Structures are given as structure tokens and as C-alpha cells.
N, C-alpha and C positions, 0 to 999 in steps of 0.2 A: 315277836314274829319276824321282824326285819333282821334281827340278829341271827335267827335260825336260818333264814333264807341265805344270808351271807355265808354262814357256816356250810350250807349245802353246796354253794359254789366251790368253797375250798374242798369239800368232800368229793365233788365231781372231778376237780383238778387232780386230787390224789389218786382217785380211781383210774383216771386216764393215764397217769404216770405208771402205776403198777400194771395196768393192762398192757401198755406198750412194752414195758420191761419184760413182762411175762411172755408175751407173744414173740419177742426177739429171742429170749432165752430158750424157748421151746426148741429152736433150731439146734441148740447145742446137743439135744438128744440124738439127733441124726449124726452130728459130728462125732460124738462119743462112740456111737455104734460103729461108725466107719473106722475110727482109730482103733477100737477094740478088735474088730475083725482083721484089720491090717496087722496089728500087733500079733494076733494069734497065728495068722498065716506066715509071717516072717519067722516067728519063733519055731513053729513046727515044720515049716517048709525049708528053712534055711539054717535052722539051729542058731538063730541070732536073737538076742534080746537086748533091750535098752531100758535103763531106769527112767530116762526121759520120757519114753513112750508110755510107761506105766504111770508115771507122775502126772502127765498131761491128762490122762483119763481121770485120775482122782481130782485134779484141779477143776476139770470141766463138770464132773459130777457134783463137786462142792458148789460151783456156780449155779448149776440147775437147782440144787436144793435151797441154797440161801437166797438167790435172787428171785425165786418163785414163791417164797413164803408169803409175801405180801399179796401176790397175784392169787394164790390159793385162798387166802382169807377173803379177798375181794370177791372171788367166784363162789364163796361159801362151800368150798371143797375140803375144808378141814374136818377132822374126825369128830363125829358126834355120836352119842349113844341113841340111835333112832328109836330103840324099843322104849326108851324113857321119854325122849323129847317129843315123840309123836303124840303123847297124851296131853301135852301142854298147849295152851292157846298161843297164838302169835304174840300177844302182849306179854304173857308170862316169859316166852322165849326171849323177847326183846329185853326184858329186865334181867334175865339170866346172862345175856350177852353183855349188858352194861356192867353188871357186877364182875363178870369174868374178865372183861377188858380192863377195868379199873384196878382190880385186886390181884389179878394173876398175870394176864398178858403184859400189861404195861410195866409192872415192876421187874418181871423176868427179862423182857426184851431190853429195858433201860440198863439193867445190871450187866447183861452180856455186851451191850454196846459200850458201856463204861469200862468194863474189864478188857475188852478186845482192842480198844483204841491204842493204848500204850504198847501192846504187843505188836500191832501193825507198825507203829511209828518206829520202834526199836529195830524191827526187821527191815524197814525201808532205809533207815539211816545207816545200818550196818551192811546193807546189800546182802542180806542173808541168803545163802544157797542151801540146797538140800545136802544132807550129810552123805547121801548115797552117791557112788561114783557115776558120773554122767547125769546127775540129777539137775533139776531146774531151779531157777531163782524162786525164793519163797514168798517175798513180800506181796506179790499180786494176789496169791491165794489167801494170805492173811488179811488183805484188804477186803475180801469178800464178806468176812464176818461183820464188820461195822456197817458196810453198805447194805448187806441183806437185812440186818436188824433195824437199820434206819428205815428202810422201806416197809418193814413189818410194823414198826411203831407208827409211821405215817398212816398205814392202812387201818391200824387199830383206831386212830383218831377219826378216820373217815367212817369206820363202822359205828363208832360211838355216836357220831353226829347223826347218822341215818337212823339208828335206834331211837334217839331222842326225837327226831323229826317224825318218825312213825308213831310214837306214842302221843304226839301232839296232833296226829291226823293230817300231816302235811305231805306224806309220801306213802306209797304202798308198802306191804310187808317186805323188808329187806332179806328175810329168811326164805322167801318163796323160791322154789327151785327154778333155775334158769332152764327153759326148755330148748334153748339154742344148742348149736353143735358143741361137742366137747372139745377140749384142747387138742386131743389126738386127731379128731375129725378135722379141725381147723388146720393142723399141720399137714395132714394128708392132702387137703384141698390146696394148700399153698404150694406144696411140692408139685402137684399136678399142674397148677397154673404156671410155675416156673419152667416146667417142661413143655408148656404150650398145649397141654391136653385139655379137653373139655371135661368138665366135672358133671 
């Protein structure tokens, strides 16, 4: 029992890490949108285009996708086949999640982390730049892959702990839908607060 309680503390720390990373990364959606709009305006308004502008959009999109993978798992926002899963009890779903995490999520994420690390290191050491004229340095975006999958692995560990604790009756159903505001609603609220508006 004490061991599980200690693991739940670890789970809460991992949850907090991915929650903070996810909430910070959500702001990149706004940044990407503004850069994309500016890029289109300059291209069509002034007949000017830059590979650097295009690549920064790709880089930021990659950051959103990779850095928010653990956040999405923590928020239970990953894809499920609800038509099937809605017929299972919470305990059966917890067992499905445990098996899926151990035999599918963990091996895949660990393999990607293992394979992406030397690619990042080589890119960093060689100071790799894009092959496109006016392109950007490449190693920061290559670093996103091991960072993102590390966060995903950590969150997988946290979800595994929560499923085991649930099966032991120590916590509520971790698959229960969060009725709080969505990520989009939280971002809109944060933007309004930054502008000093009342929500």
C-alpha cells in the first residue's frame, strides 16, 4: 500500500510536468497561426517568400505535436474506439490500458527515443542546417523527437500507476471524462486575461 502511495506521488509529479508543458506549448498554436497568416500576406501581397518562414511553421507544428503527446495522454484525449470501449466496465478498460501501455505504448515510444537520440546528437555536433536556401538550423527540431517521446514515456508510467491504483481501490476511475474546460477554452481564457478582459 505504501509503495503504491509513493508511486502515486511520482504520478502526480509527472502529471504536473506534462500539464505545464502542454499548457505552455498550446500558446504555439497562436504563434503558428500568426506566422502562417503573415507568411501568406507577404507572399501574396509583396510576392516574397522565405524558406525560413516556412520551416519555422513546420518546426513549431512539430513542437506542438511532439511536446503535447504526453499532455494528451494525461488528459485522456487520445483516440479511442468509443463504440467498443463504451461497452466495457471501468475495470476492464483499466486492464486494457495496462496491457496497451506495457506491450504497445512503451515499446514503441522507447524504440523511437532510442533511434532518434543519435540522429539528434549527430545533427547537434555537425550544426546541421536545412538544405533549402535560407533554411534554418535543424538540430533544435531534431531534439523535439527525443524530448517529446521522453515526456510520452513518463506519462505512460504515470497512467500505468493510476490504473494499478484504481484496480486496488485507491483512486477514482482515471478514464472518467474531465468535465472541465477544454484546452482550446483554456487558451481563449488565457488570451483574454492577457488582454485584461473579463471572462
